[in-house]
N, C-alpha and C positions, 0 to 999 in steps of 0.2 A: 467426686466420690459420692455415692448414693447409699443411704443406710438401708433402704428397703425398696425392692422392685418386684412387681408381679403384674398379672392381668387384673382388670376390674373384677372379674368373677372370683379370683383367688383372694383379692383384697377384702371384698365383702364377706367371703367365707371365713377369713381369718378374724374379722371383727365378730361375726355371728358366733363363731366357735371359741371366742376369747383366747385366740392364739397370737394376736398381733403384738401385744406388749412384750411377751417373751421373745418373739422373733426380732423385734426392734432392739431389745436389750442385748441379745446375743450378737446381733450384727454390729451394734455399737462397740461392744467389748472387743470384737474381732478386728474391726477397722480403725477404731480410735483408741481403744484400750482403757477408757475411763468414762463412767457414767454411773447413775444409780437408777434402780427401778422406780424410785419416787419421782425422779426427774422425767423418766419416760412416761410415767402415769399422768404427768401434767398435760401430756398431749391427748390422753385417752378421750376426753370429752370432745375435743376438736375432731379427732379421727372418727369417732362414732357419728358425729354430725355429717362428716364427709361421706361416710358409708350410707347414711340415709339419702344424701344427695345422689349418690351413684346407683342407688336401687331404682333405676328407671329402665324399662325394657328397651327404650330407644337409644340408650348409651350401650354400644356393643360390648359384649363380654370379653372380646379379645383386644379391647383398648388397653394400652399399657398404663400402669400407675407407678409412680415413684414417690417416696417420702424422704425429705431431708437431703436434697441435692446441694452439696457444697460447691459453690461457684469457684473454679480455679483462680488462684492468685488473690483470693479474698477470704475473709472470715464469714462471708455471707452465706446463708442457707435458704434455699427455696423450700417452703413447707410441703407443697403437694403439686405433682405434675400429672397430667392426663394426656396421653398421646394417641393420635389416630389420624383419620383422613376424612375430608368432607366430600369425597367423590372425585375430586380433582387435585387437591393440594394437601400436603402433610401439615398438620398443626400440632402444637403442644400448648395446652392450656396450663397456665401458671396460677395457682391459688395461694394467696397469702392468708393464713388463718390467724384470727385474733379472738381472744376470749374477753375483750373489753366490754364493759357495760355502759360507759359514758364517755363523752368527748367534749372538749372545749375548743372553740375556734380561736386561732391566733391570727388576728386580722393584719398584724404588722409584718407577718413573715409568710414566705411562699412555701406551701407544701408542708407546713408544720401544724400539729395539733397538740393539745395537752390531754393526758389521760392518766388514770391511776395504774401504775405499773411499778414493780420493784419496791413495794411498800411506801409509795408516795406518788403525788401528782407530778408528772414529768412531761417535758416537751419532747415530742418524738415525731418522726416523719408520718405524714398521712398514709394510711394503708394503700391507697391507690398509687401514690408516688412510690412507695416502697416496692410494690409489685411491679410497676412499670420499670423502675430503675434496675431491678434484677433482670428483667427481660432484656433491657437495653444493654446491660453488661454482657450477657450471654451472646447477644447478636453482634456486639462490637468485637468480641475476642474469640469466638468459637468458629473455627474454620469449616467444620461440617455444617453448622447452621447456615453459614454464608453460602457455601458452594451448592448445597442441596436445597437451598431456599426453604428451609423449615420455618414456618410461620409461628411465632410465639404470641400467645394471647393471654395477657395478664389480667387478673382480677383479684378482689379481696372479699373474704367472707367473715363477717363478724356475727357469729351465730348466737351470741348472748346479748347482742345490742338491738334494742327496739327503737325504731325511728319515731320521732315526734314531729309536730308541725314546725316548719322553719328549722329543721334539724341542722346542727353545726357540722356534722359529718359530711353532708351533701350540700353545704352552703355554696353559693355561686362563686365564692372566693376560691374554691378548689376545682372549678369547672375544667380547667386545662388538664388536670390530673385524672379527674373522673371520666373524661372522654377517652383517655388513653387506657385506663384500667377501671372498669366499673366496680362499685362496691355493693355487696349484698349483705342484708342483715337478717335478724330473726324474723321468721314469717315470710321470707322471700326465697324459699327453697325452690319453688317452681321457676322463678326468674333465673336463678343460678343454673338450674338444669337446662333451661332454654339456651343460656349463654354457651354452656358446654356442648349441647347437641347441635348448635349452629356450626361448630367446627369439627366435632367428633361424631361423624355419621357411620364411619367404617372403622374397623380395628386397625391396630398398628402393624402394617405389613413390612415396614422398612426399618424395624428396630430403632425407632427414633430416640428412645431413652438412651440406648447404647451409643448412638451416634453423638448425642450431646455429651454424655459422660466421657467419651473417648476422643472428642474433637481436639485437634491441635490448637494451641493457644496462639492466635495471630490477630493483629488489629485489622479490622475490615477496611476495604477501600473507601467506603463512605465516611468512616471516621477519619482516615488519613486526609481525604479531600476537605472535610469540614474544618479540621485543624489548620490546614494550610491556608484556607480562605480567611479564617479568623486572624491568622498571624499577618497576612499581607496587608500592608498599609497601616498597621496598628503601631502608632508612634511609641507606645509604651514599651515595645519590645525590639526597637531598632538597635542594632549593635554598631559600635564605632571603634576604630583604632585597635587597642589591645584586646578588647572584647572579641572582635572578629577573628583576630589571629589565634586566640586561645580556643574559640569555638571550633575552628577548622581542625585543629589538632585533636581536641577531645572527640569530635565527630568521627574522625578517621580512626582513632584508637578504639572507639566503641564498636565500629563496624568490623574492624580486624579481630577484635576479641570474639565477636559472634561467629565470624567465619572460621577462625582457627580453634575455637572452643578453649581459649586460654583465659584464665582468671586474672583480672587486673583491677587495681584500686588506685584511683586518682584522688589526690588531696590538694584542694585549691584554697590557699589562704588569701584573705583579703579583708581590709577594714571596711568601715561603713561607707557606702556609696561607690564601691568599686565595681558594681554591676554584676554581682554574683547571681541575683535572682533573674535578671534579664537573660543571662547566659543559660541558666537552668531551664527556663521556659523555651528558649529557642532549641536547645538540645532535645527536650522532650518532644516537641512537635516534629522536628526533622528526623529523629530516630524512629518515631512511629511511622513516619512517611516511608521509611525504608523497610517496613514490615517487622520491626523489632518490638518486643513487648517491654515497654518502658513506663516508669511511674515517677512522679514528682512527690517527694516525701519531706514533710516538716513535722515537728512536734506540735507547734501551735496551729490551731484551726484557722485563725484570722488570715494569715498569708495565703493558705490554700483557698479559702473562699474568695479573697480579693483577686488573686491572680487568675483563678478560673473564671470569675465574673468579668475581669478586664479582657480576657481572651475571647469570651463570648460577646462582649459588647453590650450585654443587657443582663437582666436578672432571671431570665427564663432558664429553668433547669434543663440541661441537655446532657448528652452522653459523656461529655468531657469531664464532668464532676468525678467520674469513676477513676480518672487518671491521677487524682490528687489524694494522697493517703497520709494518715498520721503515722508517726514513727513506731507506734505500738501495735501496728497491724501485721507484724511479721513474726510473731512468736512461734508459729507452727509452720514456718516457711520450709519448703523443700530445697535441697541443694540446687543452685543455679535455676531456680524456678523462673526468674526473670532474665531477660537479656541485659537490661540496664536499669539501675536504680539511681536516681538523682536526688541527693540529700542536701537540701538547703538548710541553712542555720544549724549545721551539724554540731556546733558547740552546745546546742540545747538538748541533745540526746540524753536519755536516762539509762540507768542500768537495767531496771525492771520496767515492765509495761503494766497496764491495767489501772483501774481506779485506785486500788490499794497497793500498787507497785509490787505485785506478787506473781506476775506472769512472765514467762520467758527467762532467759539467762542474762543476756546483755544486748541492748539494741544495736550497738555497733557490730557485734559479732553476728547477729541475726541478719542484718542488712548485707554484710559481706558474704555470708553463707548463701543468701538467697539470690545472688546476682552474679553473672559472669563479669560484668563491668559495673563498678560502683564508683560514683563521683561524690565526694564529700566537699561541700563549700563550707568553710569554717573561719571564724574569727574568735579566738579564745578570749579576747577582751570583752566579748558580749555575753559571757556567762552571767546569768542574772538570778539563778536559784541554786539552793544547796544541792539539788538533785541533778544539775547539769554536769555530765561527765565527759562530754565530747571533747577530745583533744587530739592533736596530731599523733602523740605517742601511743594513745590507746588504739587509734585507727591502724597505725603501723603494726602494733602488737598482733591484732587479729588478722590483718592482711598476711603477715608471715605465717600465722597458724594455718591459714588456708592455702599456703604456698602461692600467693598472688603476687604478681609483679606490682611494684609500687612506683607511681609517678607523682612527683611533687611539683607544684606550681604556685606562683604567687601573683596576685593581681595588685598592681600598685597605682594605676591611673585612677584618679578621683573624679567621679561623675556627679557627686552630690556636694553639698557645702560649697557651691559655686566653683567646683573644679579644683580645689586646693586641699592639700593635707595640712596647710598652716593652721586653719581653724581647729582641726581635730587635735593637733599637737598643742595648741594654745589651751584648749579645753582640758586636755590631760594634765597640763601644768596647773591650771586653775583649780581643778578638782583634786589635785595632789595625788593623782594616780601614778604619774612618773614625772621626773624633771626633764624638761625639754628646752631647746634653744629658743622656743617661741614664747618667752615670757610676756613680751609686749608686741607680738607680731601675729596677725591673722593670715598674712600671705595673700590677701585679696580683699575686696570690698564686700565682705559678707555682712548681711544686715542682722546684727545682734543688738537687742535692746533689753534693758532691765526696767520693769514696770513696778511702780509703787502701789498700784491698784489693779487687782486681777480683772475688775470690770472693764477697765480701759484696754487691757490686753485682749480680752475676749472680743470687745467691740472691734479692735483692729483686725483680729483673725476673721471675724465675720465679714468685714469689709473686703479683705483680700480674697476671701473664699468666693465672693460673687464673681470674680474674674473667670475662674475655671474649676471651682470646687476642689481645690488642692491645698487647703489650709485647715488645720485642726489643732485643738487643745489637748494636751496630755498631762497627766499628773503622777507623782510618786504614789505608791500604794499605801497611803497613810490614812485613808478614810475607808470605813466599812462599806461592803457591797451586800446589803441584806437581801435575802432571797425573796421576801414578801414584796419588795418594791422594785425588783430587778427589771420589770418591763414598763415602769412608769417614769417617763422622761421628766415629768413635773416634780418628781421626788428628788430633792437635792442631796445626793449622797455626799458630795464634796461641799462643805459649808465653811465659809470664812466670815464669821459674824462681824468682825471689826470693819469689814468693807461691805457688809450686806450682800455678800456674794454666794451664789450657789449654782452647782451644776450636777447633772446626773452622770453616772458612769455610762459608757456606751451601751446601748440596748442590743444592737445587732453586731455580729462579727464583721458585717460589711459596712460598718459605720464610716470607714475611711473613704468610701466612694458614694455614700448616700448624702446628697446635699442637705437633707433635713437633719442630719446628725451633727451639724457644725456646733450646736450647743450641747453636745455630749462630749465627755472627756474620755480619751483612751487611756489605758494603763500599759505597763510594759508587756503584758501578755497579749494585748490586741494591737500593739503598735510595732513591736519588733519585727523586722523583716520588711517593713513598708516604708515608703517615702512620700514626702509632700513638698510643696513649694515653700510654705512657711509653717512653723510649728510654734505654739505657745506652751511652755512647760511650767507647771506649778510644782515647785520644790517644797515638799512637806517637812514635818518636824523630824524626820529621820536623818536630815542633813543640816548641820549648823556650823557656825564659825566661832571659835574661842581661842584667844591668845595666839593668834597667828596660824591656827591650824583648822583644817576642815575636820569636823567631828561627825562620825556616823553613830546613829543610835537605833539599834534594831528593835528596841522596846516601843518605838513610836509607829512601827508598821501595823497595819490593820490585821485583825484576827482572821479575816476572810482571805488574806493573801497567803498563798501556799509557798511563796518563794523561799521563806525561811522556816519551813515546817520542821519542828524538832529543835529549834534553837533555844527555846525556853528550858528544855530539859538539859541541854548541853550547858547553858549558862548557870544552872543550879550547881552542876558538878564542877565546872571549870569556866568561870566568867571570861578569863583571858582567851581561852580557846574559842569560845562563842564569838567574841569580838573579832578574832582573826578570821573566822569563817564568814561572818556577816559583813564585815567592812568592805571587802572588794565587791560583794554582791550589790550593796547599796550604791557605791560609787559607779560601778558598771551600769546600773539601772539608769542613773541620770545621764551618764555619758551616752548611752544608747538613745534615750529620749531626745537629748539635745543634739543628736546628729541625724535626726529624721528629716530635717528641712534642707532642700536644695538651695534655697535662696536666703533663708533667714530663720533665726531662732529668737523668740521672745521669752523672757523669764520673769516669774514672780516667785519670791521666797516667803514662806511663813515666818522665817527667822530674820528679824530686822538686821542683825549683825552680819549674816551671810549676804543679805541684800546689799548692805553697804560695801562689803568686801568685793562683790562682783562688780559693783559700780566703779569702785576704785581701780580694779584691774582693767575694766573697759576704758576708763579715762586715761590710763597709762598707754593703752594701745593708740588712742587718739593723739596724745601728747607726742609719743615717739614717731608716729606717722607724720605729724606736722614738722618735727625736727628733721626727719629724713627728706621731706619735700623741700625744706629750706636749704638743706645742704646741697641737694641736687640743683636748686635754683642758683646758688652761689657758684657751683661748678660750671653751670651753663654760662653765667655772667663772665667768669674768668676766661672761658674758652672764647667767648665773643670778643672780650677785650684783647686777647692775644691775636685773634684773627685781624 
């Protein structure tokens, strides 16, 4: 969808005659149905600057101009497009417009800067990366662009920004992005004109803007090939046994749904370590290889960043980042806009989207509405915030509302925690989540240790991490995460004075795969959905042991944690109700953190009584294991005697 389209000549005329704002407003009202003239006027300065750029006799009058092109299947909008021909080849120049006046370099992150926007200094993508990523998204999914070989030429124009010596905007840290999409600033109007004129020497004879707006959405062959090559030989995504069997069925059903245009919803239940994410990634890659429009969806950004990085094998930004979406990206989705949506960690879905949870109607409903075939991977025991509403019942409810066929599956084979459900059952019993038969039985030789000193636990995690960079420390969200020091790894957010211990919360969302991040602690929001070889878990003051009972205390949670947002108000009106709501959230949080390790879990508790309780439970495991071994030894002796 495009808000405004014209020739260069008409665009300049609309600016000169002060007609553009009214035309933009009317078009917005007609096509989207909501905006204000004040919002439109916020563009006025940028569009006036672009009019100045376009007033060059060498830019043909019949070049096409478009404003606000909404990239299909996304909420992203391209600010300004210019279409024409260089004498041989069709080109569309993409211009990302910014009114920024200052920029701060973020040396620790790729393609990220800090600038004043939205009434505060915020981290945001570098304009060159943003312009390039929009071009890449169109190239990857627009069939007309692919078949007609329309060349997209991205750039950025910061018309209020004046460069200085050693400017952070053009620092060599951003060279990769600047080469793909140059950035132009105040006083560089001639440079921007030269960039445009290099590609737009003749007018738009082939209705390029129309071709882009009406191109069928299909993944490009180059994207398919790239994904397949990335998946081949990547041990992170190898499927075995039950995973492979389920994958083949889901793959077949998704293809059939696309062929027959029937709406289907698949619900896949599975506990920690049953391989849900591995299945999700394999399905994403192989369905795209079949020419289907598929997306991987999770609420948390950490799993999206980690899995896309693992699939790429490095940290270079590539086109595949566009395949990983947040669950709040579908508030304006059209019916069956996608062939397949793959929702990982579906228990984490919210009712509303947006920063203030005021957008859309219901994320489950939006996802089912937007796709012919929707797969929900879910574990209801991993709900860790009050806003988590994902459940089997609510998925069924909206599936029926859309007359979708419902397919139910359960993954039971355990690929984490050393391949056994015994440890998880024992942990549920220990945390008093549910009574199980595994009071004194782990079911395998899982490496669980209780540490009296968090420094010793961290030292062991660091030692193990040297093997393959797959060990990390995590903590309950009982320590604040202040904004002022969020990028300072030397600031110890988590402090345990009695042991002279301190750690920073994780700096990056990719902390789980950056070897330098081993001395940073993950929280539930950056660890859920991921797995490691060994994990060290710091249990904070929100969990303690009293009179034979595990006690949860929501008042000990950090104020910066949004998991229990609103609980204080509830507690004032009804303390018992507040406890009933918060109690399972806190228990599930630690259950989730303590099941991230494939080979082992180490624990330190700030509550000495809880520490003693966990030690006692672990000692009983050892005691009963020895008794069983003695019994087996006696049985063997008797058999030998009889023989």
